C-alpha positions as CSV (number, residue, x, y, z in Angstrom):
1,X,0.0,0.1,-0.1
2,X,2.8,2.3,0.7
3,X,6.7,1.6,0.5
4,X,7.0,1.8,4.3
5,X,5.1,-0.4,6.7
6,X,2.0,1.0,8.4
7,X,1.1,-0.6,11.6
8,X,-0.6,2.2,13.6
9,X,-3.4,4.8,12.9
10,X,-0.5,7.3,13.7
11,X,1.9,6.0,11.2
12,X,-1.2,6.1,8.7
13,X,-1.8,9.8,9.4
14,X,2.1,10.5,8.8
15,X,1.8,8.8,5.3
16,X,-1.5,10.9,4.9
17,X,0.3,14.1,5.6
18,X,3.2,13.1,3.3
19,X,1.0,12.4,0.4
20,X,2.3,8.7,0.0
21,X,-1.1,7.0,0.3
22,X,-2.9,5.7,-2.6
23,X,-6.2,7.1,-3.4
24,X,-8.6,4.8,-1.6
25,X,-6.4,4.9,1.6
26,X,-6.3,8.6,1.5
27,X,-10.2,8.6,1.2
28,X,-10.3,6.3,4.2
29,X,-8.4,8.9,6.1
30,X,-10.4,11.7,4.8
31,X,-13.6,10.0,6.0
32,X,-12.1,9.3,9.4
33,X,-11.3,12.8,9.9
34,X,-15.0,13.7,8.9
35,X,-16.5,11.6,11.3
36,X,-14.1,12.5,14.0
37,X,-13.0,16.0,13.4
38,X,-11.1,16.4,16.7
39,X,-8.3,14.2,15.2
40,X,-7.3,16.9,12.7
41,X,-5.3,18.3,15.4
42,X,-2.8,15.4,14.9
43,X,-2.8,16.0,11.2
44,X,-2.2,19.7,11.7
45,X,0.7,18.9,14.3
46,X,2.3,16.7,11.7
47,X,1.9,19.2,9.0
48,X,3.6,21.7,11.0
49,X,6.5,19.4,11.8
50,X,6.7,18.6,8.0
51,X,6.8,22.3,7.2
52,X,9.3,23.1,9.9
53,X,11.8,20.0,8.5
54,X,11.4,21.4,4.8
55,X,12.4,24.6,6.1
56,X,15.5,23.3,7.7
57,X,16.6,21.5,4.5
58,X,19.6,22.7,3.0
59,X,19.1,24.0,-0.5
60,X,20.3,22.5,-3.5
61,X,20.7,23.4,-7.0
62,X,17.9,22.0,-9.3
63,X,18.9,19.8,-12.4
64,X,17.2,20.9,-15.7
65,X,15.1,23.7,-13.7
66,X,12.7,24.7,-16.9
67,X,11.8,21.1,-17.3
68,X,11.0,20.7,-13.6
69,X,8.8,23.8,-13.5
70,X,6.9,22.9,-16.5
71,X,6.1,19.5,-14.9
72,X,4.8,21.1,-11.8
73,X,2.7,23.6,-13.6
74,X,1.3,20.7,-16.0
75,X,0.4,18.6,-13.1
76,X,-3.1,18.0,-11.8
77,X,-3.7,20.1,-8.8
78,X,-3.8,18.4,-5.2
79,X,-7.0,16.5,-4.0
80,X,-9.3,19.0,-2.2
81,X,-9.5,18.1,1.4
82,X,-13.0,17.7,2.7
83,X,-13.7,19.9,5.8
84,X,-15.3,18.2,8.7
85,X,-18.7,18.1,9.2
86,X,-20.5,17.9,12.6
87,X,-22.1,14.8,13.3
88,X,-25.6,16.3,13.9
89,X,-25.3,17.6,10.4
90,X,-24.5,14.6,8.5
91,X,-27.6,12.9,7.4
92,X,-26.0,10.2,5.2
93,X,-24.2,6.9,6.6
94,X,-21.2,7.6,4.2
95,X,-19.0,10.6,4.7
96,X,-18.5,13.1,1.8
97,X,-15.1,11.7,0.9
98,X,-16.1,8.1,0.4
99,X,-19.6,9.0,-1.6
100,X,-17.4,10.9,-3.9
101,X,-15.1,7.8,-4.4
102,X,-18.1,5.0,-4.7
103,X,-20.7,7.4,-6.0
104,X,-23.4,6.3,-3.8
105,X,-24.5,6.0,0.0
106,X,-25.4,3.2,2.3
107,X,-29.0,2.8,0.9
108,X,-27.9,2.5,-2.8
109,X,-24.9,0.3,-2.5
110,X,-25.4,-2.7,-5.0
111,X,-24.5,-5.3,-2.5
112,X,-23.9,-8.8,-3.0
113,X,-24.5,-11.5,-0.6
114,X,-21.3,-13.3,0.2
115,X,-22.3,-15.3,3.2
116,X,-25.3,-15.6,5.3
117,X,-25.5,-12.3,7.5
118,X,-22.6,-10.8,5.4
119,X,-22.9,-8.5,2.3
120,X,-20.2,-6.7,0.3
121,X,-19.5,-4.6,-2.6
122,X,-16.0,-4.4,-3.8
123,X,-14.1,-2.7,-6.7
124,X,-10.2,-2.4,-7.5
125,X,-8.8,1.4,-7.4
126,X,-5.2,2.4,-7.6
127,X,-3.9,-1.1,-7.2
128,X,-6.1,-1.8,-3.7
129,X,-9.2,-3.7,-3.4
130,X,-11.7,-1.4,-2.0
131,X,-14.8,-3.1,-0.1
132,X,-17.9,-1.8,1.6
133,X,-19.3,-4.6,4.1
134,X,-22.6,-5.1,5.7
135,X,-22.4,-7.5,8.4
136,X,-25.6,-8.7,10.3
137,X,-25.9,-8.1,14.1
138,X,-24.1,-10.8,16.1
139,X,-22.4,-12.2,12.9
140,X,-18.9,-13.4,13.3
141,X,-16.6,-13.0,10.3
142,X,-14.4,-16.0,9.8
143,X,-11.1,-16.0,11.6
144,X,-8.2,-14.8,9.5
145,X,-4.9,-13.0,9.0
146,X,-3.5,-11.0,6.2
147,X,-0.8,-11.3,3.5
148,X,-0.5,-7.7,3.4
149,X,-2.4,-4.2,4.8
150,X,-5.8,-4.1,5.6
151,X,-7.3,-0.8,6.9
152,X,-10.7,-0.9,8.0
153,X,-13.2,2.4,8.9
154,X,-16.1,1.6,10.7
155,X,-19.2,3.8,9.4
156,X,-22.1,2.6,11.3
157,X,-22.4,-0.1,14.2
158,X,-19.4,-1.8,15.5
159,X,-17.4,-4.9,15.8
160,X,-15.1,-6.4,18.4
161,X,-12.0,-8.8,18.1
162,X,-9.2,-9.7,20.2
163,X,-8.0,-6.3,20.0
164,X,-10.8,-4.5,21.4
165,X,-14.1,-2.4,20.2
166,X,-14.1,-0.6,17.0
167,X,-17.0,1.8,16.6
168,X,-18.0,4.7,14.0
169,X,-15.2,6.6,12.9
170,X,-12.4,4.2,14.2
171,X,-9.8,2.6,12.0
172,X,-8.6,-0.9,12.2
173,X,-5.1,-1.4,10.8
174,X,-4.2,-4.9,10.3
175,X,-1.3,-7.0,8.8
176,X,0.2,-10.3,8.8
177,X,0.8,-10.1,12.7
178,X,-2.9,-9.9,13.3
179,X,-5.1,-12.8,13.5
180,X,-8.8,-12.0,14.3
181,X,-12.3,-12.7,14.2
182,X,-14.5,-9.7,14.1
183,X,-17.8,-9.8,15.5
184,X,-20.5,-7.4,15.0
185,X,-22.2,-6.1,18.2
186,X,-25.9,-7.3,18.8
187,X,-27.7,-4.1,18.7
188,X,-27.5,-3.2,15.1
189,X,-25.5,-4.2,11.8
190,X,-21.9,-3.0,11.4
191,X,-21.3,-1.2,7.9
192,X,-17.6,-0.7,7.2
193,X,-15.1,0.4,4.5
194,X,-11.8,-1.5,4.0
195,X,-8.8,-1.1,1.7
196,X,-6.6,-4.1,1.0
197,X,-3.5,-4.2,-0.8
198,X,-3.4,-8.1,-0.6
199,X,-5.8,-11.0,0.1
200,X,-6.9,-12.5,3.4
201,X,-5.6,-15.9,4.8
202,X,-8.2,-17.8,6.6
203,X,-7.0,-19.3,10.1
204,X,-8.6,-21.0,13.0
205,X,-10.3,-24.7,13.6
206,X,-12.0,-26.3,10.8
207,X,-14.9,-26.6,13.0
208,X,-15.0,-23.0,13.8
209,X,-14.7,-22.0,10.2
210,X,-17.5,-24.0,9.0
211,X,-19.7,-22.4,11.6
212,X,-18.6,-18.9,10.6
213,X,-19.3,-19.7,6.7
214,X,-22.7,-20.9,7.6
215,X,-23.6,-18.2,10.1
């Protein structure tokens, strides 16, 4: 997903500030910040540190200056960052950045049933598998680990695994060191947005796997 390993939300935010995330991951972070605008304080601090580091970088002569300037002026403008919207003002389940990426909201997703109590919509964008997931209340997903990185943003509802609870606006960062079995809370379905750069790998006992597959 990025050249350097991302294993925490703080590291993810640092890559966001550096502009090194692929588009789906950038949208995931934008959506997180829209749902939890207080977390923009961390982003602002990182941007300030990056600016200070840039100011302290020694000047160097630019090779082929005219060609570099031409390339800069002909490049596309940076993606506009979505301003945070107060929770009481948001009427849709999907944040603005996510709606712009996929083109619809939760009530118009062309869901496909993958397992009993589990629906998904997935597309490939910028080398990543982008998935929207609907998990029935109380439903457990099969235990699995990851062959790469998986970023998951909870949009509505919540799930629990061996790391704790993930509710609306929370980001789960998982890789090959994480083996988990997410379980949606019993009061309502869990709707999530995930970005993967490699497939998952099923784990757990055969008996548990069969039980999770049939729901």
